[in-house]
VONU-519958 format. One record per residue (C-alpha): residue in one letter; residue number from 1; x, y, z. Coordinates in nm, 4 decimals. Example, Ala and Ser with C-alpha at 12.3 -4.5 7.8 and 13.67 -1.06 7.14 Angstrom:
residues 2
{A, 1, {1.2300, -0.4500, 0.7800}}
{S, 2, {1.3670, -0.1060, 0.7140}}
This chain:
residues 182
{M, 1, {0.7994, -1.2110, 0.4289}}
{K, 2, {0.4845, -1.1262, 0.2271}}
{R, 3, {0.1499, -1.0061, 0.3812}}
{V, 4, {-0.2184, -1.0657, 0.3017}}
{R, 5, {-0.5050, -0.8695, 0.3986}}
{C, 6, {-0.8291, -1.0429, 0.6201}}
{P, 7, {-1.1265, -0.9388, 0.3392}}
{K, 8, {-1.3435, -0.8694, 0.6756}}
{C, 9, {-1.1359, -0.6383, 0.8694}}
{D, 10, {-0.8321, -0.5444, 0.6667}}
{N, 11, {-0.5563, -0.6443, 0.9162}}
{Y, 12, {-0.2804, -0.7964, 0.7920}}
{I, 13, {-0.1086, -1.1478, 0.8294}}
{Q, 14, {0.2652, -1.2035, 0.7451}}
{F, 15, {0.3615, -1.5375, 0.5729}}
{D, 16, {0.6593, -1.6498, 0.4365}}
{E, 17, {0.6314, -1.6868, 0.0652}}
{T, 18, {0.9451, -1.9336, 0.0125}}
{K, 19, {0.8250, -2.2412, 0.1810}}
{Y, 20, {0.5226, -2.2125, -0.0939}}
{Q, 21, {0.5154, -2.2879, -0.4573}}
{E, 22, {0.3326, -2.0946, -0.7526}}
{G, 23, {-0.0215, -2.2074, -0.7743}}
{Q, 24, {-0.0806, -2.3533, -0.4292}}
{S, 25, {-0.3794, -2.2515, -0.2151}}
{L, 26, {-0.3362, -2.1278, 0.1836}}
{V, 27, {-0.5966, -2.1046, 0.4401}}
{F, 28, {-0.5516, -1.8263, 0.6760}}
{I, 29, {-0.7526, -1.7124, 1.0199}}
{C, 30, {-0.7463, -1.3554, 1.1104}}
{D, 31, {-0.6419, -1.3059, 1.4449}}
{N, 32, {-0.8260, -0.9946, 1.4841}}
{C, 33, {-1.1871, -1.1153, 1.3746}}
{K, 34, {-1.1375, -1.4793, 1.3197}}
{K, 35, {-1.2073, -1.4617, 0.9832}}
{Q, 36, {-1.1311, -1.7930, 0.7442}}
{F, 37, {-1.0246, -1.7178, 0.4151}}
{G, 38, {-0.7946, -1.8481, 0.1575}}
{I, 39, {-0.5868, -1.7504, -0.1464}}
{R, 40, {-0.3526, -1.9081, -0.4047}}
{I, 41, {-0.0189, -1.8361, -0.4528}}
{G, 42, {0.0669, -1.6742, -0.7925}}
{K, 43, {0.3013, -1.3971, -0.9066}}
{S, 44, {0.0034, -1.0938, -0.8581}}
{K, 45, {-0.0305, -1.2027, -0.5299}}
{L, 46, {0.3593, -1.2299, -0.4329}}
{N, 47, {0.5011, -0.9696, -0.6518}}
{A, 48, {0.2199, -0.7006, -0.5446}}
{G, 49, {0.1941, -0.5382, -0.2230}}
{S, 50, {-0.1094, -0.3926, -0.3627}}
{R, 51, {-0.3156, -0.4125, -0.6579}}
{R, 52, {-0.2480, -0.0544, -0.7801}}
{E, 53, {0.1579, -0.1879, -0.7880}}
{E, 54, {0.0499, -0.4364, -1.0403}}
{V, 55, {-0.0230, -0.1611, -1.3021}}
{I, 56, {0.3398, -0.0151, -1.2888}}
{D, 57, {0.4309, -0.2917, -1.4692}}
{E, 58, {0.1562, -0.2665, -1.7519}}
{K, 59, {0.3714, 0.0032, -1.9400}}
{E, 60, {0.2302, -0.1172, -2.2934}}
{G, 61, {-0.0443, 0.1269, -2.4365}}
{T, 62, {-0.0609, 0.3604, -2.1538}}
{E, 63, {0.1620, 0.6597, -2.0896}}
{N, 64, {0.4128, 0.6791, -1.8185}}
{W, 65, {0.3328, 0.9738, -1.5940}}
{G, 66, {0.6228, 0.8184, -1.3435}}
{N, 67, {0.5434, 0.7098, -1.0044}}
{V, 68, {0.5573, 0.7423, -0.6276}}
{V, 69, {0.7855, 0.4915, -0.3817}}
{V, 70, {0.6735, 0.4598, -0.0272}}
{I, 71, {0.9780, 0.3691, 0.1851}}
{E, 72, {0.9156, 0.0860, 0.4266}}
{N, 73, {0.9205, 0.1819, 0.8029}}
{V, 74, {0.7402, 0.0827, 1.1201}}
{F, 75, {0.3852, 0.1816, 0.9976}}
{A, 76, {0.3960, 0.0791, 0.6196}}
{F, 77, {0.5874, -0.1781, 0.4010}}
{K, 78, {0.7355, -0.0750, 0.0269}}
{Q, 79, {0.4943, 0.0433, -0.2261}}
{V, 80, {0.5123, 0.1702, -0.5623}}
{F, 81, {0.2372, 0.3695, -0.7075}}
{P, 82, {0.1837, 0.4742, -1.0757}}
{L, 83, {0.0767, 0.8415, -1.1489}}
{H, 84, {-0.1991, 0.9807, -1.3799}}
{E, 85, {-0.2269, 1.2991, -1.5700}}
{G, 86, {-0.3794, 1.5485, -1.2944}}
{D, 87, {-0.4472, 1.5743, -0.9686}}
{N, 88, {-0.3326, 1.2404, -0.7585}}
{V, 89, {-0.4778, 1.2452, -0.4360}}
{I, 90, {-0.2429, 1.0623, -0.1679}}
{G, 91, {-0.3463, 0.9596, 0.1723}}
{R, 92, {-0.3712, 0.6575, 0.4108}}
{R, 93, {-0.5946, 0.3742, 0.2724}}
{S, 94, {-0.9367, 0.3443, 0.4628}}
{K, 95, {-1.2234, 0.2098, 0.3251}}
{G, 96, {-1.4934, 0.4542, 0.2361}}
{T, 97, {-1.1925, 0.7077, 0.1521}}
{E, 98, {-1.1339, 0.7579, -0.2233}}
{A, 99, {-0.7594, 0.8304, -0.2829}}
{D, 100, {-0.5998, 0.7825, -0.6073}}
{I, 101, {-0.2639, 0.6548, -0.4059}}
{P, 102, {-0.3956, 0.5010, -0.1135}}
{I, 103, {-0.1023, 0.3903, 0.1328}}
{E, 104, {-0.1429, 0.1162, 0.3708}}
{S, 105, {-0.0062, 0.1867, 0.6525}}
{N, 106, {-0.1141, 0.2236, 1.0394}}
{D, 107, {0.0579, 0.5861, 1.0612}}
{P, 108, {-0.2174, 0.7834, 1.2638}}
{S, 109, {-0.0246, 1.1178, 1.1593}}
{M, 110, {-0.1273, 1.0581, 0.7551}}
{D, 111, {-0.4437, 1.1908, 0.6788}}
{R, 112, {-0.6800, 0.9925, 0.4691}}
{R, 113, {-0.6217, 1.2486, 0.1374}}
{H, 114, {-0.3002, 1.4044, 0.2907}}
{C, 115, {-0.2152, 1.5805, -0.0229}}
{I, 116, {-0.2180, 1.6093, -0.3799}}
{L, 117, {0.0296, 1.5702, -0.6412}}
{N, 118, {-0.0654, 1.7020, -0.9639}}
{V, 119, {0.1394, 1.5773, -1.3092}}
{K, 120, {0.0745, 1.7882, -1.6116}}
{R, 121, {0.2650, 1.8740, -1.9252}}
{D, 122, {0.3859, 2.1653, -1.9603}}
{K, 123, {0.4286, 2.3959, -2.2894}}
{Q, 124, {0.7285, 2.2699, -2.4051}}
{G, 125, {0.6119, 1.8737, -2.3405}}
{Q, 126, {0.7872, 1.8287, -2.0228}}
{I, 127, {0.6270, 1.6330, -1.7431}}
{V, 128, {0.5661, 1.8802, -1.4349}}
{Y, 129, {0.4987, 1.7781, -1.1108}}
{T, 130, {0.3388, 1.9967, -0.8385}}
{L, 131, {0.2809, 1.8932, -0.4651}}
{R, 132, {0.0737, 2.0708, -0.2229}}
{D, 133, {-0.1012, 1.9862, 0.1310}}
{N, 134, {-0.4724, 1.9030, 0.1420}}
{N, 135, {-0.4948, 2.0638, 0.4769}}
{S, 136, {-0.3819, 1.7719, 0.6676}}
{I, 137, {-0.3449, 1.7966, 1.0465}}
{T, 138, {0.0334, 1.7353, 1.0625}}
{G, 139, {0.1436, 1.8794, 0.7061}}
{T, 140, {0.3463, 1.7815, 0.4379}}
{F, 141, {0.7354, 1.8026, 0.4072}}
{L, 142, {0.9431, 1.8574, 0.0938}}
{M, 143, {1.3158, 1.7739, 0.1794}}
{N, 144, {1.1942, 1.8527, 0.5374}}
{E, 145, {1.0515, 2.1759, 0.4559}}
{L, 146, {0.6874, 2.2628, 0.5843}}
{L, 147, {0.4610, 2.3700, 0.3020}}
{G, 148, {0.2515, 2.6335, 0.3436}}
{P, 149, {-0.1074, 2.6102, 0.3819}}
{K, 150, {-0.1628, 2.7096, 0.0279}}
{E, 151, {0.1646, 2.6307, -0.1251}}
{R, 152, {0.2304, 2.4410, -0.4302}}
{V, 153, {0.5471, 2.3683, -0.5020}}
{R, 154, {0.7172, 2.2100, -0.8140}}
{I, 155, {0.9017, 1.9040, -0.7231}}
{E, 156, {1.1583, 1.6905, -0.9499}}
{E, 157, {1.2841, 1.3092, -1.0005}}
{G, 158, {1.4223, 1.2108, -0.6430}}
{N, 159, {1.2790, 1.4581, -0.4227}}
{I, 160, {1.1510, 1.3340, -0.0867}}
{F, 161, {0.8349, 1.4362, 0.0845}}
{T, 162, {0.6833, 1.2986, 0.3895}}
{L, 163, {0.3631, 1.2419, 0.5226}}
{G, 164, {0.3066, 1.2414, 0.8648}}
{A, 165, {0.5679, 0.9424, 0.9323}}
{T, 166, {0.6084, 0.8159, 0.5835}}
{T, 167, {0.8365, 0.9055, 0.3499}}
{L, 168, {0.7929, 0.8840, -0.0137}}
{I, 169, {1.0152, 0.9619, -0.3140}}
{L, 170, {0.9277, 1.0603, -0.6595}}
{R, 171, {1.0510, 0.8890, -0.9540}}
{G, 172, {0.9976, 1.0448, -1.2725}}
{A, 173, {0.8477, 0.9193, -1.6053}}
{N, 174, {1.1982, 0.9261, -1.7601}}
{S, 175, {1.3921, 0.7698, -1.4614}}
{N, 176, {1.5666, 0.4291, -1.5345}}
{D, 177, {1.5880, 0.3537, -1.1959}}
{T, 178, {1.4729, -0.0370, -1.1493}}
{S, 179, {1.5472, -0.0617, -0.7561}}
{C, 180, {1.1890, 0.0759, -0.7148}}
{E, 181, {1.0804, -0.3029, -0.8119}}
{D, 182, {1.0837, -0.6094, -0.6115}}
């Protein structure tokens, strides 16, 4: 099952993509706002839960800084977001809120700008990941341990961190794990 987002109210509509062929046009009517809109089935629409997921496959010409994988749960579907050098603000996707990693979720316990994952190179040229909470209401957990208000923690490949009821996994730049791909 795949989901499309209503362009008017951001409500999701699920459909079974296996019943349609690439290039086929579909028309949806949003149950929430009654907006009618159409999409065209194609690889970019079916393979990406969000526009940012498409970027992760285009590694040519850009440096790979790793990515974060959002684990599917009752609030959100599986999502993969590429990281960039510097501060990566992670939070719940919402119109008008700027976040580098906008997680599409209905999780009410995740802030719109929940935490910050900093990516940089150390003096030896190794990529270093540092996680800190961004003064969120519910806090940021690393491996089930709550981060302090101004605490900055170094994290590594495979570390699990939780924002509200949403769990994420860090995949480092040197990771050969392809299990994150759809």
